[in-house]
matplotlib code that plots the C-alpha trace (Angstrom):
import matplotlib.pyplot as plt

x = [92.0, 92.7, 90.9, 91.7, 92.6, 96.2, 97.0, 97.0, 100.4, 101.9, 101.8, 98.8, 98.7, 96.6, 97.8, 96.5, 96.6, 97.4, 100.5, 102.0, 101.9, 105.5, 106.6, 104.7, 106.3, 109.8, 109.0, 107.6, 110.8, 112.7, 110.2, 110.7, 114.4, 114.0, 111.7, 113.8, 111.2, 112.4, 111.5, 110.5, 107.4, 106.3, 106.7, 104.7, 102.0, 101.7, 101.5, 98.8, 96.6, 96.9, 96.5, 99.5, 102.5, 106.2, 107.0, 104.3, 105.7, 109.3, 108.4, 105.9, 103.2, 100.2, 96.9, 96.9, 93.6, 91.8, 93.2, 92.5, 90.5, 93.1, 95.9, 94.2, 93.7, 97.4, 98.5, 96.4, 97.6, 101.2, 100.8, 99.5, 102.5, 105.0, 103.4, 101.3, 103.8, 101.1, 102.6, 101.8, 100.4, 97.8, 97.0, 96.3, 94.9, 96.9, 100.3, 101.8, 103.6, 105.1, 102.4, 99.5, 97.8, 96.8, 94.4, 96.1, 94.8, 96.3, 94.8, 97.6, 101.3, 102.4, 103.9, 107.6, 109.7, 112.1, 109.2, 108.7, 111.6, 109.4, 107.6, 110.9, 112.1, 108.9, 108.8, 111.6, 109.0, 106.3, 107.3, 107.2, 103.6, 103.9, 104.3, 102.6, 99.4, 99.6, 98.3, 100.1, 99.4, 100.3, 100.4, 99.8, 98.6, 97.9, 97.0, 97.1, 100.1, 102.0, 98.8, 98.0, 101.5, 101.3, 98.0, 99.7, 102.8, 100.8, 97.6, 96.7, 97.5, 95.1, 96.0, 95.0, 95.5, 95.4, 95.3, 94.3, 93.0, 89.4, 90.2, 93.3, 91.5, 88.8, 91.4, 93.0, 89.7, 89.0, 92.4, 91.7, 88.5, 90.2, 93.0, 90.5, 92.0, 89.2, 88.2, 91.8, 92.2, 90.5, 90.7, 90.8, 90.5, 92.9, 96.5, 99.2, 98.3, 95.3, 92.6, 94.0, 94.1, 92.2, 90.8, 91.4, 94.4, 96.2, 99.5, 98.8, 100.2, 103.1, 104.2, 104.1, 105.2, 105.1, 106.2, 105.8, 106.5, 110.3, 111.4, 112.5, 110.1, 112.5, 113.6, 109.9, 109.8, 112.8, 111.4, 110.5, 107.2, 105.4, 106.1, 106.0, 102.9, 101.0, 101.5, 99.9, 102.3, 100.9, 102.6, 105.9, 106.6, 108.4, 108.9, 112.0, 114.5, 112.2, 112.0, 108.9, 106.6, 109.4, 110.1, 106.4, 106.5, 109.6, 108.0, 104.5, 105.1, 106.2, 102.7, 101.1, 103.5, 103.6, 106.8, 109.1, 106.9, 108.5, 109.0, 109.8, 109.9, 111.0, 113.2, 115.2, 118.8, 121.0, 118.6, 119.4, 122.0, 119.6, 116.8, 119.0, 120.0, 116.4, 115.6, 118.6, 117.9, 114.3, 115.5, 112.7, 114.1, 116.6, 117.7, 118.0, 119.0, 119.4, 118.1, 119.0, 116.6, 117.1, 119.5, 121.7, 120.6, 119.9, 116.2, 114.7, 115.3, 113.8, 113.8, 112.0, 110.4, 112.7, 111.1, 112.5, 111.4, 107.8, 106.1, 103.2, 100.3]
y = [85.4, 83.7, 80.3, 79.6, 75.9, 75.0, 75.2, 71.9, 70.3, 72.5, 70.3, 68.7, 70.6, 67.8, 66.0, 62.5, 61.0, 63.4, 61.5, 62.8, 66.4, 66.6, 64.9, 67.6, 70.2, 69.0, 68.8, 72.4, 73.6, 72.2, 73.7, 77.1, 76.9, 75.7, 78.7, 81.3, 81.8, 82.2, 79.1, 81.6, 82.3, 78.7, 78.9, 82.2, 80.9, 77.7, 79.6, 81.9, 79.3, 76.6, 79.2, 78.0, 79.7, 79.4, 77.1, 74.6, 74.5, 74.1, 71.3, 69.8, 69.9, 70.2, 68.4, 67.5, 65.6, 68.6, 70.9, 68.7, 71.4, 74.1, 71.9, 71.4, 75.1, 75.6, 73.2, 75.0, 78.5, 77.3, 76.2, 79.7, 81.2, 79.1, 78.8, 82.0, 84.1, 85.6, 87.1, 85.3, 88.5, 88.7, 85.0, 85.5, 89.0, 90.6, 91.6, 92.7, 96.1, 97.3, 96.5, 96.8, 94.0, 95.4, 94.1, 94.0, 93.2, 93.7, 97.2, 98.3, 98.0, 95.5, 97.6, 96.8, 96.4, 99.2, 101.7, 101.1, 103.4, 106.3, 106.1, 106.2, 109.3, 111.4, 110.3, 112.8, 115.5, 114.1, 116.2, 119.4, 120.8, 122.5, 119.1, 116.8, 118.8, 120.0, 118.7, 115.8, 114.3, 111.0, 111.4, 108.2, 106.3, 102.9, 100.5, 103.4, 102.1, 105.4, 107.4, 104.9, 105.1, 108.9, 108.7, 106.5, 108.7, 112.0, 111.3, 115.0, 115.7, 116.0, 113.3, 113.3, 110.4, 110.9, 108.4, 108.7, 105.1, 104.6, 100.9, 101.7, 104.3, 101.8, 99.4, 102.2, 103.2, 99.5, 99.3, 102.4, 100.8, 97.6, 99.4, 101.6, 104.7, 105.7, 108.7, 110.1, 110.1, 112.0, 110.3, 112.1, 110.8, 112.8, 113.2, 114.4, 117.9, 118.5, 117.8, 120.7, 123.4, 126.4, 124.7, 125.5, 123.3, 125.0, 126.4, 125.0, 121.5, 120.9, 117.5, 115.7, 112.1, 110.0, 106.7, 107.6, 105.5, 105.8, 102.9, 103.9, 102.6, 100.2, 98.8, 98.0, 95.7, 93.8, 93.3, 89.9, 88.7, 88.7, 92.5, 93.5, 91.5, 91.5, 94.8, 98.0, 99.6, 103.0, 102.6, 101.4, 103.3, 106.6, 107.6, 107.5, 108.2, 107.2, 110.8, 112.0, 112.0, 113.2, 116.2, 117.1, 116.8, 119.0, 121.7, 121.7, 121.2, 124.8, 125.9, 123.8, 123.3, 125.9, 127.6, 125.0, 122.3, 118.8, 117.0, 113.3, 110.8, 107.3, 106.6, 103.9, 103.1, 105.4, 108.3, 110.2, 112.5, 113.4, 114.2, 116.3, 118.3, 118.8, 120.2, 122.5, 123.8, 124.5, 127.1, 126.8, 124.0, 123.8, 121.1, 118.6, 115.2, 111.6, 108.7, 105.1, 102.1, 99.2, 97.6, 100.7, 101.8, 105.5, 105.1, 108.5, 112.2, 114.9, 118.6, 121.6, 124.7, 127.6, 130.1, 133.1, 132.1, 131.4, 130.8, 133.1, 131.7]
z = [80.8, 77.5, 77.1, 73.5, 72.8, 71.8, 68.1, 66.3, 66.1, 68.8, 71.8, 73.4, 76.6, 78.2, 81.3, 81.9, 84.4, 87.3, 88.2, 84.9, 86.2, 87.3, 84.0, 82.2, 84.3, 83.5, 79.8, 80.0, 81.6, 78.6, 76.3, 77.8, 77.2, 73.7, 72.9, 74.8, 77.5, 81.1, 83.2, 85.9, 83.8, 84.0, 87.8, 87.9, 85.7, 87.7, 91.0, 89.6, 88.0, 90.6, 93.4, 95.4, 96.9, 95.8, 98.7, 97.7, 94.2, 95.3, 97.8, 95.3, 98.0, 95.7, 95.9, 92.2, 92.3, 93.8, 91.2, 88.1, 86.3, 87.1, 85.9, 82.5, 82.2, 83.1, 80.4, 77.8, 78.8, 78.7, 75.1, 74.3, 76.0, 74.1, 70.6, 70.4, 72.3, 74.6, 77.7, 80.9, 82.4, 79.7, 80.0, 83.7, 83.3, 86.1, 87.3, 90.6, 90.4, 93.6, 96.2, 93.7, 91.9, 88.5, 85.8, 82.4, 79.0, 75.5, 75.6, 78.0, 78.3, 81.0, 83.8, 84.1, 87.3, 86.2, 86.2, 89.9, 90.6, 89.6, 92.9, 94.8, 92.8, 93.5, 97.1, 97.8, 97.5, 99.8, 102.8, 100.9, 101.0, 97.6, 96.0, 98.5, 98.4, 94.7, 91.4, 89.7, 86.3, 84.8, 81.0, 79.1, 82.1, 80.5, 83.3, 85.8, 87.6, 87.9, 88.8, 91.5, 93.0, 92.9, 94.9, 97.4, 97.7, 98.0, 100.0, 100.0, 96.4, 93.4, 90.9, 87.2, 84.7, 81.0, 78.1, 74.4, 74.4, 75.7, 76.3, 78.3, 80.3, 81.2, 82.6, 84.6, 86.1, 87.0, 88.7, 90.7, 92.0, 92.9, 94.7, 96.6, 95.1, 92.6, 94.7, 94.5, 90.8, 88.0, 84.6, 81.2, 77.7, 75.6, 74.5, 76.8, 78.3, 76.0, 78.6, 80.7, 78.1, 79.4, 82.5, 86.2, 86.4, 83.5, 84.8, 88.3, 87.8, 90.3, 88.9, 85.6, 85.3, 82.1, 80.7, 77.1, 74.0, 73.5, 71.3, 67.8, 65.2, 63.5, 66.8, 67.7, 64.7, 66.1, 69.6, 70.9, 69.4, 72.8, 73.0, 69.3, 68.4, 71.7, 73.5, 72.1, 69.6, 70.5, 73.9, 72.4, 69.2, 69.9, 66.2, 64.1, 67.0, 69.9, 71.1, 69.4, 72.5, 74.8, 72.6, 72.8, 76.6, 76.8, 74.6, 76.1, 79.8, 80.6, 79.4, 82.2, 85.0, 87.9, 88.8, 90.3, 88.7, 88.5, 85.1, 85.1, 82.2, 81.7, 78.7, 77.0, 77.9, 76.0, 75.6, 78.8, 77.2, 74.3, 76.7, 78.9, 75.8, 74.8, 78.2, 78.2, 74.7, 75.7, 78.2, 80.7, 82.9, 85.7, 88.1, 85.3, 86.6, 85.4, 87.6, 87.5, 87.6, 90.0, 87.5, 87.5, 84.0, 83.2, 82.9, 84.0, 83.5, 85.7, 85.7, 87.2, 85.7, 86.1, 88.5, 86.7, 83.2, 82.3, 78.9, 78.1, 76.1]

ax = plt.figure().add_subplot(projection="3d")
ax.plot(x, y, z, "-o")
ax.set_aspect("equal")
plt.show()
């Protein structure tokens, strides 16, 4: 959790006396609007730091005197959210994703709600033994969110999680421990399929899932500062057209996926047509489909390795 003091001249952050708390809260709501920060973030941060529930906040049923130290911390963290543009999830050090509470630091991308649909997409295969008991890989695991959801969806499957960042991999391992799934996932330091080259799982992987960097480089520079300046660029920047990592996954996956192996990636709105074209042009994929996120946006593309065509290494 961040504990840095507020910057000079950027709001005091101090609340004295306790009766001023609700005045501070009202000012902070206005402050959020002025700085283009959703007021829901103030609510979330308050609930997390004061350790209360939504109803207590809405009804203003908070023992302010008993939470004096926590209120002071809340005020300081809110200043950092507003003036240093630090995401609330990093300030608190955690995020809830599906039914998982995950630790997050600036070493990992903050898992987004739209990514949650991945678990629903792959769940269609949990009653098919070939997939439910096979080997799945999460490439570019970050916080480990996708790997953890795979472990939940396929209790009998072998799950691997790969990341090229040692710091991110450490966070993913910690999350697996906290979610009581560490015995279900094998973690690898490396880039994409590299850790599997020549080992026993080569050509035996039944499912590959990835949320790769897919934002074009120039667009990364135009993102909100809390994303552009705070989240790892490595997890955001997809090269000149945003498809650099996805091209690699399209080209390399047939070397590692078993016949009928499942390929699923997340992508940016507007990229689905291009990704489908890459899969078709590759010639080793069939059953190419586009999937919507919960907001109705084309967010994922899936495919399967064609049983009748296999790459030879």
